[in-house]
N, C-alpha and C positions, 0 to 999 in steps of 0.2 A: 333853475330847472326843477320842476316839481317831481314828486316821487313817481307819479304815473308815467311821466315822460322818460325818466331815467329807467324805469322798469321796461318800458317799451323798447328803448334803445338796447338795453341788455338782452332782452329776448330776441331782438333782431340780430344782435351780434353772435349769440351762441346758437341761434336757430339754424335750420337748413333752408336752402333755397332750391327750387326745381332745376334740374339739369337742362341745358339748352338742347335744341335739336342737333342731330348729328351733322347736318350741313353747316351749322354755325361752328362746331368744333373743327370741321375740316377747313372751313373758310379762314378761321383764325390761324390754323397751321400754315396755310398757303400765304397768309399775310406775313407771318413770322419769317418764312423762307424768303419772301420777297424783299425783306429789309436786311436779311443776313447774308444771302448769297451774292447779290451784286456788290461789287467793290465800292462803287460810289455811295450807295445807301449805307453800306456797312461802316464807312468812315464816320457817319453821323450816329447811327444806331449803336455803335460800339461804345459810345459814352455811357449808355445805360449798363452795359456789361462791366465797364470799369467801375461804376458806382458799386455794383455787387461785389466785384473783385476786391476793391479797397475796403469795402464794408466788412467783407469776410476777414481780412487781416485784422481790422479793428476789433470786431466782436471777439475773435479768438484770443487776441492780445489781452482783452479785459478778462475773459473767462479763465485765462491761465495766470492771472495775477500780475500782468505787466501794466505799466502806466501808459495809457494812450495819450500822446501829446498833440497829435494833429494829423489831418488827412488833406492831401492836395490832389485835385483833379485838373488835368491839363487839356488844352484844346486839341492836342495830337492824340487824344484818347489814352495817354499814359496816366499814371497816378503814383502817389507815394504816401505810404502810411508809416508814421514814426511812432515808436513806442520805446519806453525805457524799462530796463530790467537787465537780467543777466544776458550777455551776448551769446550764450550757449544754453544747452539743456532742452528739456521737452517743451517748455513754454515757447521758446524761440522757434523750435522746429515746427510745432503745430501752427504758430502764427505765420511762418513763411509758407507752409503748405496750404493755408486756407484760401489764398488768393484765387488760384486757377480752379480750385474745387468749389468755391462758394457759389458762383452763378448756377452751375448744373444742380448742385445740392439744394439750393433755394428753389429751383424749378421743380425738383423732385418733391420737396415738401409742399410746394404749392399744388402740385398735381394730386397729392394725397388729400389735401383739404378740399379741392374741387371734386374729387371722387366721392368724398363724404358729404357733398352738398354745402360746404361752408364758404360760399362765395363772399358774403359780407365780411366774415372773419378774416379771410385772405386779404381783402382790400384794406381793412383797418390795420392789420398787422404790418402790411407793407408801408402804409402811411406812417405808422409809429416808428418803424425802423428808419425811414428817411428823415423824420424829424430828429431822431436821436443822432443820426449821422451828421445832420446839418450843424449841430452844436460843435462838432469836432473839425469841421472844414476850416482851412486856414488860407484860402485864396479866393479871389472874387469869381473866377470862372467856375471853380468847384461849387461855390455857394449858389451861383446862378443855375447851374445844371441840376443840383439837388432840389432847389426851390421849384423849378419848372416841372421836374419829375414828380415831386411830392404834390404840387398843386394840381397836376392832372389826376392823381389818385383822389384827392379831396373832392374835386369837381364831380368825378364819376361817382364816388361814394355817396355824396349828398344830393346831387341834382339829377343824376341819370336814373332811368327806370330799370327794373329788374333785368330785362332782356339785354339792355346796353351794358349793365354791370357784368352780366355773365359773359358776354362776348369780350369785353375788355379784360376780364380776369383770365379767360382762356388764352387770349392773345399774349398777355404778359407772361404767363407760364410757358407757353410754347416758345416764346422768344428767349426766355432764360434757358430752356432745355436745348433749343437749336443753337442759339448764340453762344451757349457755354461750351460747345464743341469746337468752334473755330479758333479761339485764341491759342489752344494747345498746338494746333497744326501750324499756326503762324509762328509760334515760338520755335517749333521744330525746324521750320524753314529758315528762320534767322540763325539758328545754331549751325545748320548745315553750311550756311554762307559765312560762318565764322563770327557772327554778331551775337548780341544778347549775352555777353560774357558775365554780366552781373544779374542775370534773370533769377527768378525764384528757384528754378531747378538748380542753378549753379550755386546759389546761396545754401540751399538744402544739402547739396553735395559737400560743400565745405563744412557744414555743421555736423553731418552724419558720416562722412567718408564713404557714402554710397554714390555711385556714378550718377551724374545728372540725367543720363539717358533713362535710368530706372525711375527717377522722379517724374520725368516727362511721360514715361509709360503709365505711371499712376494717374497723372492728369488726364491722359487719354481714356484710361479705364473708367475713372469716375464719371467723366462727361458722357461717354458713350453708354455706359450702363444706366446712368440717370435718364438719358434720352429714351432708351428702350423701355425702362420701367415706368417712367413718367408718361411716356406716350401711350402705353397700354392702359394706364389708369384713365387718361383723358379720353380715350376712344371708347371706353366702356360706359356709354351713356344710354 
């Protein structure tokens, strides 16, 4: 790659792109709702939320000095992130809290980038995170899921035109914001039925001696506030 090509790519990465028309923003919102609300479609699309959920555990584990040993993604849309370090303390607490909060917070960050016109930067950052996550995947289904998701970002980033890239970026961010709300409600429903005894909220309760219901409230607050704040940014086109 010569210097001029590298400079051009860098300028494209850090530059801004025009906002899509309002109808595109609304259409991508409807598309996100269409794959999150119906149960049959959610069973498939929830895999992408699981990637963000487990990725959140992994990123925070590394940031807090824990040793990330592996991530597994399962066909039932569950996942498992294993890290080594002290079984208690702030690092473990933050790592456990990062799962349910990661998808909506990633959506909020994505909405901030789109509000600033950084469509290309968003797509490239997402691709880089998926590539980094792939290194830590420890099962075949998880690897396939991450490769397919990352491949989609690569194809759109390199081959699609600006309008398609914008529509895709907005659809992804809407999906993270909308899809980030549902898992906390699903966890709440399981706990009401007496299930999910080893959920993130229950682990956090054992780590902090704070009732699991309060941690569940935190998950709800983060996801709903992210949806409201991110939605306002996305609609200001």
